[in-house]
Structure formats: C-alpha cells, structure tokens
RODO-2510 file (C-alpha; in nm, 4 decimals, decimal comma):
residues 101
     n   res          X          Y          Z
     1     m    -7,1536     0,6113    -4,8119
     2     r    -7,2769     0,7706    -4,4894
     3     e    -7,1052     0,6985    -4,1642
     4     t    -7,3128     0,5120    -3,9053
     5     l    -7,3829     0,7266    -3,6014
     6     d    -7,4172     0,6022    -3,2441
     7     r    -7,6387     0,7744    -2,9932
     8     f    -7,5021     0,8721    -2,6532
     9     q    -7,5803     1,1261    -2,3872
    10     l    -7,3363     1,4064    -2,3206
    11     l    -7,3275     1,6392    -2,0233
    12     w    -7,1414     1,9655    -2,0774
    13     p    -7,1009     2,3081    -1,9187
    14     k    -7,3535     2,5694    -2,0285
    15     r    -7,0791     2,7939    -2,1687
    16     q    -6,9676     2,5165    -2,4064
    17     r    -7,3206     2,4487    -2,5249
    18     a    -7,3803     2,8219    -2,5737
    19     a    -7,0596     2,8576    -2,7742
    20     l    -7,1391     2,5546    -2,9901
    21     t    -7,4960     2,6739    -3,0458
    22     r    -7,3694     3,0176    -3,1550
    23     i    -7,1123     2,8676    -3,3935
    24     a    -7,3691     2,6251    -3,5372
    25     k    -7,6097     2,9140    -3,6103
    26     e    -7,3307     3,1199    -3,7690
    27     r    -7,2386     2,8294    -3,9960
    28     g    -7,5920     2,7190    -4,0675
    29     v    -7,5482     2,3666    -3,9349
    30     t    -7,7104     2,1705    -3,6554
    31     l    -7,5810     2,1612    -3,2999
    32     n    -7,5169     1,7886    -3,3487
    33     e    -7,3037     1,8515    -3,6581
    34     i    -7,0971     2,1292    -3,5015
    35     t    -7,0450     1,9134    -3,1910
    36     r    -6,9167     1,6247    -3,4051
    37     q    -6,6838     1,8640    -3,5873
    38     a    -6,5527     2,0065    -3,2589
    39     i    -6,4904     1,6584    -3,1200
    40     e    -6,3119     1,5544    -3,4417
    41     l    -6,0873     1,8607    -3,4200
    42     g    -6,0180     1,7821    -3,0540
    43     i    -5,9257     1,4232    -3,1362
    44     h    -5,6909     1,5390    -3,4109
    45     e    -5,5283     1,7930    -3,1767
    46     m    -5,4809     1,5340    -2,9005
    47     d    -5,3278     1,2824    -3,1423
    48     h    -5,0969     1,5499    -3,2824
    49     e    -4,9989     1,6619    -2,9325
    50     n    -4,9175     1,3032    -2,8374
    51     e    -4,6911     1,2719    -3,1415
    52     f    -4,4996     1,5854    -3,0464
    53     t    -4,4833     1,4723    -2,6844
    54     r    -4,3296     1,1398    -2,7922
    55     h    -4,0770     1,3186    -3,0133
    56     d    -3,9962     1,5590    -2,7328
    57     r    -3,9342     1,2716    -2,4884
    58     a    -3,7116     1,0962    -2,7417
    59     l    -3,5065     1,4111    -2,7988
    60     e    -3,4728     1,4632    -2,4235
    61     k    -3,3537     1,1027    -2,3818
    62     l    -3,0969     1,1536    -2,6597
    63     s    -2,9766     1,4703    -2,4919
    64     q    -2,9334     1,2850    -2,1618
    65     l    -2,7438     1,0018    -2,3319
    66     r    -2,5184     1,2515    -2,5079
    67     a    -2,4439     1,4225    -2,1740
    68     q    -2,3613     1,0863    -2,0123
    69     m    -2,1293     0,9953    -2,2998
    70     r    -1,9508     1,3301    -2,2746
    71     a    -1,9163     1,2893    -1,8974
    72     r    -1,7471     0,9502    -1,9508
    73     n    -1,5209     1,1082    -2,2118
    74     g    -1,4005     1,3925    -1,9886
    75     g    -1,6507     1,6453    -2,1222
    76     k    -1,5334     1,6111    -2,4814
    77     p    -1,7532     1,4933    -2,7666
    78     l    -1,6807     1,1449    -2,8897
    79     d    -1,4438     1,1295    -3,1834
    80     i    -1,6132     0,8579    -3,3869
    81     d    -1,6292     0,8230    -3,7631
    82     i    -1,9243     0,5893    -3,8099
    83     a    -1,8775     0,5613    -4,1863
    84     e    -1,5113     0,4631    -4,1423
    85     d    -1,5968     0,2108    -3,8684
    86     l    -1,8655     0,0520    -4,0871
    87     r    -1,6236     0,0366    -4,3821
    88     k    -1,3654    -0,1445    -4,1667
    89     m    -1,6272    -0,3866    -4,0338
    90     r    -1,7446    -0,4607    -4,3878
    91     e    -1,3892    -0,5224    -4,5082
    92     e    -1,3227    -0,7560    -4,2137
    93     r    -1,6407    -0,9484    -4,2866
    94     i    -1,5584    -0,9791    -4,6571
    95     e    -1,2142    -1,1084    -4,5632
    96     q    -1,3704    -1,3656    -4,3243
    97     l    -1,6142    -1,4826    -4,5915
    98     a    -1,3374    -1,5087    -4,8485
    99     g    -1,1510    -1,7493    -4,6206
   100     g    -0,8794    -1,5154    -4,5019
   101     h    -0,9801    -1,5550    -4,1323
***
C-alpha cells in the first residue's frame, strides 16, 4: 500500500537544493524522493539524539545524587546491601502475616 503524500511548499538555501539535486541524479531518483529520504534520516537522527540526551541527563542526575549522598556520609560511599535489606523486610512481612506481630 502506498503512503499518502501531502503537498507543502518548502523554502531552502540554494546550497541544500544543489546538494540534493546532485545526490538525486547520482542515485537516479527524483528531487522529491531524495528530499523525503533526507527528511526521514533527519527525523531519525533527531529522535535518536533526543534519546541519548535524555539518558545523558538521567546519568548526570544520578551522578549528582550520588555526590550528595557521599557528602552526607562524610565522603564515603554508602555501605548498603540491598539484597540483605530486602530479605529482612520480606522476613518481617512474612512474620507479620503469619500472626507473629
């Protein structure tokens, strides 16, 4: 099934049109087709960049939180065993449910 195309007017610098025209001729496709391909690649690149930007911001936030936690702990990393803490919490909950309050 063919994709429906919408018509719109685009203004662009001459150097971009010249480059797209050259590439279209080299590939044996129309200027319209090569323009659609270039836009699709640009969209993909922008989406991908946004994903990496979000990941980068999240990692930076984690780094800041880690630094704050170390500052509160006198510069030392926290000595936490998450697996052990979860095991203790689970055992306490099982004991509560079993009626051993």
